[in-house]
N, C-alpha and C positions, 0 to 999 in steps of 0.2 A: 491604556496605551501603554506601550513598554517603556521603560524609563529611558532618559537621555543616553545612557552610557551604552545601550545596545545599538548596534546599526541597523535600526529598524527596517528601513526600505531595501537596503542591500541584503539583509538575510531574506526578507519577503520576496525580494526580486527572484533569487535562486528558487525558492519554493514554486513561484509562478511557473516558471519555465519547466522545472522538474516535472511538475503535475500537469502541466499542459501537454507535455510527450506523454505522460500515462493516459490522459484524457483521449489522446489519438489512438494509442495503441491497444489497450486493454478492450473498449468496447468494439473496436472496428478490426483488430487484426484477424479476428475469426472471419470477418467478412472478405478481406484480402485472401486469406487460405483457401476459404471456401471458392473464391474464383479462380484459384490456382486448380482447382478439380480436388481437393482433399476431402475426405469423408470424416465424420465427427471423431472418430477415433484418433486419426490422424491429427486433426485439429486440436484435440484434447491433450495428445502427447507433446505437440509443438509448443502449445501454450504452457503446459508444464515446464519446459525448458526455461521459460522467463523466471519460474519461481524457483526452479532446482538450482540454478547458478547462486542464488541467495543463500543456499545452504553453506557455500564455499566462499565467495568472494567477499563477503562483509567480515568475516573473520579472518581472512588472510590481511586484508586492508586494515581492520580494526587493530590488530596486533602490531603491525607497522607503525599505525599513528599512535597507538599508546606509548611505543618504545621510542619514537622520534620526535613526538610533539608537533610533527609537520601534517596536521591534519588536513588543512586547505591546500598544501601541494599535492597531496593525494587524490583530493577531490578534483581539482584543475586537470589533472594527468588523467584520472579516470573519465572524466566527462569528455575530454578531447578523444581518447581513443575509442569510447562507446561511439561517437559520431563517425568516425573513420571507418571503423569495423562494419557498422551497420550498412554503410554504403555499398557492401559486397552484395547487398540483395538486389542490385540491380543486374548483376551477372550470373543469376541462378533462378533455375524455377524447380529444381529436384527436391524431392523431400529432403534429402541428405544435405544438400547444398544449403536450403533454408535453415536446416537445424543447426549446421555449423556457424552460419552467421549469426543464429539467435544465440548460440552458447557464447560465441565470440563477444558480441556487443554487449549481451547481458551481464558477463563477467565484470565488465568495467561500469556499465550503468547502475548494476545493483551495488556497486562498492560505494559510490558517492553520497547516497542518501543516508544511510546509518551515521556515517562520519559528520556529514553535515548537521544531523540532529545533535549530535555531541558538541559541535561547533557552537550551536545556536544556544544550548542550555547552558554553555561555559559563558558565553556572553551575557545571558541572562543573570547569572550569578545567583543571589538568594530570591529572585522574582521568578522562578521557574514555572509557577502556576500560570504565567503570563504567555507560556509557549504558543498557546492556540491564537493568541492575537496576531502571531507572525505566521503560524502555519495556515491561516484560513486564507491567505493569498494564494497558496498552492490549489486550494479548493476552487478559487477564482480563475486560476489558469486551466484547471480541468472543466470548467463549465465553458470557458470560452471556445475550447475546440471540440469538446464533446458535442456541443449544441451546433456550432458552425460546420462542423464535419457532417452532422446528422443531416443538415439541410443539404449541404452540398453533394452527399452521396445519393440522394434522390435524382440526381441530374447528371453526375459524372461517375466515371467508373472507378470502383476501389483499388484500380491499379495505380492511382495518383498517390495512395496514401503513403508509400515510402518518400517520395519527395518532402512530403509536409513533415515527416518524421526527422529526417535528416536537417532540416532546418530549425525545428525544435530542439533536437540535440545540440546543435552548434549554439542555440540560445543558451542552454545550460551551462556550457562551458564559458561562453561570454560574461554570464552572471557570476560564475565563479570567481572572476579575475577581479571582482571588486569586493570582495570579501576577504579581510585580512585575518591572521592568525590572532587569537586571544591570549595575551600572557597569561591568563589564569589556567590554559590549557596544559601548562607544564606543571604536572603534579609531582610532590614527593613521595617517596615510596610509601606504601600502606602496609600495615601489619598484616592484612589478611590476604592469602592468594586468590586468584580467580576462582580455582576449583573449591576453595572454601565457601566463597559467596554462593557459587552455584548449587551447593549440595544443602543449603539451607532449605527447609520444608516448603515456605512461602515462595522462595525463588523458583524451585522445582515446579509448585503448584501454578505460578503465573506463566512459566514457559509453557507447560501443558495446555493451559487455558488458552493462551497466545496461538499455539498451534491448531487446536481444534476449533477455534473461531476462524481464523483464515481458512481452515479447510473446509468449514461451512460456507464460505464465500466462493468456493470452486465453481459451482455452476452458474452463479451469477456473473463472475468476471469471465469464464470462457464462452458462455453461451447464451447469456440474456438477450443479446441483441438478435441472435438466431431464432430463439424462443418466441419473442414478441413478435418477430418478423413472421413466423409460422403461424400466430395468431391474428395476423391481419395488420398489424400496424405498419405504417411506413417507416423508413429509416430517418426521416426528418422527427416524426412522433417519437421514436425510440431516442433519439439524440435528446429531444426535450425530457424525456423519462429520467435519462442518466442525469441530465443537467438539474432536474427537479431534486433528486436525491441529493446531489452535492450542494445545491442551494439550503436545504435542511440541514446539512453539516456544517455549514457557514454558520447558520444561526446558532448551533451548539458552541461552536469556536468562540463566538462573540462573549458568551457567557459563562465558559469553563473556568475561567479565572476566579469566579465568584463561587460556582458550585462546589469545586475540589476542597477549598477549605471550610466550607460550610456544610455539605452534603458527606462528603468523604469518598474517598476511592473506592472502597469494597461496596458501598451501596450502589454506586454510579457504575461499578463494572457489572455486577449481578444485574442490575436493569438492562444493561445493555445486552447481555448474553441471553436473557429470556426474551426480549424483544425481537432479537435476531431470529429465533425459533419461530416466533409470531410471522415475521416477515417471510420466511421462506415458505411456511406454509399457505399464505395468502397467494404468492405467486404461484405455488404448486395448484391450488385448488381452483383459483378464480383468475386465470390470466386473461378471460374474455369480458370481465367486468371491470370497467374503467375506475370506478371508485375505488375497489380493493387493488387495483393497480397503483392508483395515486397515493394510497394510504401505506403502501409497501415501500413505494420509493421514499415517502417522507419519513419512513422509519429507519432510512440511511444515516439521519440524524443520530440515532442511538448506536446502530452497528458498526458504523465506522467513526462518525464524531466523537461520541462520549467514550467508547471503546479505546480508540488509538489515544486519545489524550491522557486518559486514565494508564493506560500501558506505558506510554512514554514517561509519565509522572512516576510510576511505580518502578520502572527500570532504572532510574536517574537515582531513585532512592535507594535501591537496593545496591547497585554498582557505583559506589562512590570513588573519588579520588581519580588514580591513574586507571582505574578499570572502567571508566565511563564509555570510552570509545568501543571497547570489547563487549560492554553490557550492550549498547545499542545494536552492536553487530549481531550478537547473539540473539537479541530479540528479532532483529530482521530476518536471520537466517532460519531460524526455526517457526516463525510465524509466516510471514510472506514467503518464506523460502520454501521448508519442508511441509509447511501446512498448505501453501499455496500450490505447490507441485502435486502434492498427495489429492488435493481438492480438485484440481484440473483433470487429473488422470481417472479418479473415480467418476466424475461428472460424465465424462466421455464414455466410459465403459457402460454406466448405468442408463444414460441417454441411448445408446445403441441397443444395449441388451435388454431393457425394460422399457423404460419411457421418458421422455424428456422430464415430465412433472416429478417422476420418481425421484430423479437426482435431487430436486428441491426439497422433497419430504426426507432424503437422506441428510441433506444439509441441516434440516431441523433438529434431527437427532444428535448431530454432532454438536450444534450450540447447546443443546439442553446438557449434554456431557460436560460442556465446558461450565456452565453454570453450576452444575453440582460441585465440580472441583473448586470453583472459587467461593462456594458457601461453606464448604468444608474445611479448606485449608489456607484461604488468604484472610489475615486477620484484619480487623476493623481498624480505625482510626480516622481523625478528622483531617489528615494532612497527606 
């Protein structure tokens, strides 16, 4: 358990609400868009917007946070504005209208999490390996919404989804009000510029690995629900499959504070990347075989749980002092932003141009490329 100096439950509450919104948005937004009459290419493009704003928003807000030391004020403002702007979805059905709403709300929504990661790690101080003990409550929030909505959407229209999302976005803002700034967040000047840090070989390699890993998740995040529905699974069953993956992720978060110091970040990262390739191939080749479908979902423990905990750990190690906010922002923008946008785009085009299963085969190739870069350029070590 996190030390008493860290506001464990207040930090955990924010993660719960933030990832509860993610559990409603990522698995089911494609269903909402399909219900509005959009095809796979249009859905891939609109889903890519969610990721593309992460290439810009976290870096802008990260720069402001690092120079003002007011990370929580930025998080509260971004959380409130994301809920307000998203409410515009009730007034449009057109492609460009929905695109504008998604650009606007995700610019603020995507700004909040990287800064909150920096706030959390700052509160933890020397106990950063215990980050996963707090982050697991985000996974719990994801499970609650993904399983609950999966069951509900077998009986009610996906048109109700925006109402649920507005409530969840409001919950993020309310949770942010309970978290205070950490005095440790005001860092003295550091000898190295942010450019010097980024140009280190291991940092460039890590950022490239994160880009490729998140790009490999493109077909999963944008189309997994539609893919499994096409193979005869009910929406309730698909919701349970999403929840199973995140339950496995929680299991990993419970033990990561022991694995990181003993196994080492490099070994854990390589394992997660190789298992990602296996997972995407299982989904591509055997979507009609329940056993392989279940195994693929259990591998989410590695492809997100292990990977994300290690990535956060390494970013915090490489971007020290006053660069922490921008380090987390850069990780978010290049992986979940650029990588996620590229992943959604290629998934849509391969889905339409070749086949749905081919998009998952392409994903396996990307994660293999990431594994090679990690093996070649990221050094070992036990911490």
